[in-house]
C-alpha positions in Angstrom: 120.6 125.8 118.2 117.5 123.8 116.7 114.6 123.2 118.7 112.2 120.7 118.6 108.4 121.7 118.4 105.5 119.5 119.4 102.2 120.2 118.1 99.0 118.7 119.7 96.5 118.0 117.1 92.8 118.2 118.6 89.6 117.1 116.6 87.2 119.6 116.0 83.8 117.6 116.8 84.7 115.4 119.6 87.9 117.3 121.3 90.0 114.1 121.4 93.8 114.5 120.9 94.2 110.7 120.9 95.4 109.7 117.5 97.3 106.6 116.2 98.8 106.1 112.6 96.8 104.3 110.1 99.0 104.2 107.0 99.8 106.3 104.2 97.9 107.7 101.0 100.0 109.6 98.3 102.9 110.1 100.8 100.8 111.9 103.2 100.3 110.4 106.6 96.9 109.0 107.7 95.8 109.1 111.1 92.8 107.6 113.2 91.3 109.3 116.1 90.8 106.3 118.7 88.0 107.9 120.4 85.6 109.0 117.8 87.3 106.4 114.8 87.3 109.6 112.6 90.6 109.3 109.8 92.4 112.2 108.9 95.2 112.8 106.4 98.0 115.0 107.1 100.6 116.3 104.7 104.1 116.4 105.6 105.8 119.8 106.2 107.5 121.5 103.5 111.3 121.5 103.7 112.8 124.9 105.0 114.4 127.2 102.6 118.0 127.4 102.4 119.2 130.9 103.9 119.9 133.4 101.0 
């Protein structure tokens, strides 16, 4: 069975975890922390390798 994993991203300087989507750039998701208005870019996860 496949289990879902949830991550909570915390901003290092302000400690906020409240963020919203803010578009994409070069196929990477951009997010905006709503508390401090800092913009971050997150790369998509690499696809899993097939079992050998």
